TORLUMGU-673472 format. One record per residue (C-alpha): x, y, z. Coordinates in steps of 0.05 Angstrom, whole numbers, padded with zeros to 5 digits, always signed. Example, Ala and Ser with C-alpha at 12.3 -4.5 7.8 and 13.67 -1.06 7.14 Angstrom:
BEGIN
+00246-00090+00156+00273-00021+00143
REM end
This chain:
BEGIN
+01765+02065+02606+01786+02134+02631+01752+02193+02600+01794+02231+02551+01769+02303+02554+01761+02341+02490+01808+02394+02518+01862+02343+02530+01854+02311+02462+01856+02379+02428+01921+02395+02465+01949+02328+02442+01931+02342+02369+01963+02410+02372+02026+02381+02403+02027+02329+02348+02036+02384+02296+02106+02398+02323+02122+02324+02319+02098+02321+02246+02141+02379+02224+02203+02358+02264+02202+02285+02240+02186+02305+02168+02241+02357+02162+02291+02310+02195+02271+02253+02149+02275+02294+02085+02336+02337+02098+02381+02296+02142+02369+02224+02123+02432+02194+02091+02436+02120+02111+02405+02057+02080+02333+02044+02098+02325+01984+02144+02260+01947+02147+02245+01904+02208+02185+01861+02228+02164+01843+02298+02162+01770+02322+02086+01772+02323+02083+01796+02251+02128+01740+02229+02086+01688+02265+02022+01716+02237+02051+01714+02166+02072+01642+02178+02001+01626+02202+01972+01660+02139+02017+01616+02095+01991+01553+02130+01919+01576+02122+01932+01589+02048+01946+01518+02027+01921+01505+01956+01882+01442+01973+01826+01487+01996+01785+01529+01948+01801+01601+01938+01736+01625+01971+01751+01583+02033+01821+01613+02038+01793+01683+02026+01744+01675+02085+01801+01648+02127+01836+01715+02114+01774+01752+02136+01771+01711+02200+01846+01721+02214+01838+01797+02205+01775+01796+02249+01814+01758+02302+01870+01811+02301+01820+01868+02304+01781+01836+02361+01844+01818+02400+01869+01890+02394+01803+01916+02419+01804+01869+02479+01875+01890+02495+01854+01964+02490+01794+01951+02536+01839+01917+02587+01890+01972+02584+01836+02024+02591+01808+01987+02652+01876+01984+02685+01891+02057+02670+01824+02077+02701+01851+02057+02768+01904+02111+02765+01890+02185+02781+01915+02208+02712+01891+02151+02668+01879+02197+02609+01955+02202+02602+01955+02129+02579+01909+02147+02521+01950+02208+02504+02014+02168+02505+01984+02114+02462+01962+02164+02409+02030+02199+02410+02067+02132+02404+02024+02102+02348+02019+02163+02304+02083+02146+02266+02103+02207+02225+02169+02176+02201+02133+02117+02170+02110+02166+02117+02174+02206+02105+02233+02159+02118+02216+02110+02062+02205+02167+02013+02271+02199+02031+02306+02132+02027+02278+02119+01957+02298+02188+01934+02368+02178+01959+02377+02108+01929+02347+02128+01862+02393+02188+01856+02457+02156+01882+02451+02081+01869+02400+02077+01813+02328+02055+01803+02344+01981+01814+02367+01994+01887+02305+02038+01898+02261+01983+01870+02292+01934+01919+02272+01979+01978+02201+01983+01952+02198+01907+01944+02221+01898+02015+02165+01943+02039+02113+01903+02002+02106+01949+01942+02138+01912+01883+02152+01952+01821+02194+01948+01758+02265+01976+01761+02246+02034+01716+02255+02105+01742+02184+02131+01730+02152+02068+01757+02195+02072+01820+02172+02143+01834+02099+02126+01820+02102+02067+01869+02139+02109+01921+02085+02163+01919+02031+02110+01928+02068+02078+01985+02075+02144+02022+02001+02159+02010+01980+02093+02041+02027+02104+02100+01996+02173+02110+01928+02142+02121+01948+02080+02159+02003+02108+02205+01980+02181+02215+01906+02194+02201+01876+02128+02223+01908+02122+02293+01888+02193+02314+01817+02185+02285+01809+02117+02319+01830+02146+02386+01782+02204+02377+01723+02159+02361+01735+02098+02405+01791+02111+02453+01841+02055+02469+01799+01997+02445+01789+02023+02374+01860+02049+02371+01893+01983+02389+01843+01945+02345+01866+01986+02285+01940+01980+02304+01936+01904+02308+01897+01897+02243+01946+01943+02206+02006+01907+02236+01979+01841+02210+01972+01869+02140+02042+01899+02142+02070+01832+02162+02036+01799+02102+02058+01855+02054+02132+01846+02073+02128+01770+02067+02139+01749+01994+02107+01681+02007+02042+01710+02035+02010+01731+01969+01949+01686+01964+01875+01689+01979+01885+01695+02054+01921+01760+02045+01866+01786+01999+01816+01771+02054+01858+01811+02104+01863+01868+02054+01788+01868+02043+01771+01875+02118+01827+01926+02126+01798+01967+02070+01728+01965+02101+01754+01988+02169+01795+02043+02134+01736+02071+02095+01727+02131+02141+01802+02146+02151+01813+02145+02076+01758+02197+02066+01785+02241+02122+01855+02235+02093+01828+02254+02024+01798+02317+02053+01863+02334+02089+01902+02323+02023+01854+02369+01986+01866+02425+02036+01941+02411+02039+01946+02415+01963+01937+02491+01965+02009+02509+01987+02041+02453+01946+02072+02477+01879+02025+02456+01823+01974+02430+01873+01902+02421+01851+01858+02424+01914+01791+02424+01878+01809+02363+01836+01833+02327+01899+01768+02343+01935+01727+02316+01877+01769+02252+01876+01770+02242+01952+01699+02221+01966+01676+02174+01910+01741+02133+01910+01736+02057+01904+01743+02016+01967+01810+01986+01947+01839+02050+01918+01853+02081+01985+01881+02152+01983+01912+02145+01914+01856+02181+01875+01860+02243+01919+01936+02242+01918+01940+02234+01843+01890+02290+01831+01925+02337+01881+01992+02328+01846+01966+02325+01775+01996+02257+01762+01976+02184+01748+01993+02131+01799+01992+02056+01797+02018+02012+01741+01996+01985+01674+01927+01954+01679+01908+01994+01742+01921+02067+01730+01892+02119+01779+01888+02191+01757+01891+02227+01691+01955+02266+01697+02027+02254+01678+02051+02181+01680+02126+02196+01676+02141+02217+01748+02207+02246+01768+02244+02257+01835+02212+02326+01842+02143+02294+01842+02161+02250+01901+02188+02312+01937+02123+02347+01923+02085+02287+01949+02123+02287+02015+02111+02362+02022+02037+02348+02010+02035+02296+02066+02072+02342+02114+02019+02395+02103+01964+02341+02105+01989+02315+02173+01987+02387+02200+01917+02398+02171+01892+02333+02200+01918+02348+02270+01893+02420+02270+01824+02401+02244+01813+02348+02297+01839+02395+02350+01794+02451+02327+01733+02405+02325+01750+02380+02395+01756+02452+02422+01690+02472+02390+01653+02412+02420+01686+02423+02487+01665+02497+02487+01594+02478+02465+01588+02428+02523+01604+02484+02571
REM end
């Protein structure tokens, strides 16, 4: 694949900061229409395949390993597609532009902020039941109770922060197009299963397990970014977020760092994460979106700074 110079990647990360701020401000301040969730044709077909693989005449362990294999297939297919695209772009005089465009396209800032803004708007204008319906459509079911809606919404934005912002840029930095597309395909498979109410069995749990393993490093990087970003947030607790970021459970994702940074408790009864307030309000969701805006900027700047330092050290 074409070589992506550290100088080029640093420039791309710095340019991404402007996109983060622009998309976030637009999403939070100007969003006033119902949130629409759409799935691609491939996501629908993969969800249908997962339902067929999850037939109950097989044992749960067999169906779980089928999910692992399905996720492995998506990850491998994405890596092969990235390798092929890198090989084709190597034939062009400016092949690195393909990598830069792929990173800019897949780092989806609005996936973090648009759902949060939509939930705020629905909860304040149509009630908690309408907001809970939006969360259910996005694969994050919750009870139609105001505090539970805001807890679930903060958790949804935190996961999107890792999966749609931190992980793509980190994957491109570490493995170029092959690792970037491998992550995108694996994450798209899981999103398709999350938004399919019928795909709730052992196959999905297998996909979630492999997804969590691949996301181990992005979750830690996101936790560090959240800890730094908590400093300008009102009531932010950066030291608590830093302590919660590294030893988090594999399936907890970025929730421990987010809960510690905001001083709240996330999750639901039976699976609480954090030791702060349980009764979240609309202002807590606004603080969370501000935290992720700052976290996205910190993530981009830190990778850009690292790239510039390495580039300078290499001469």
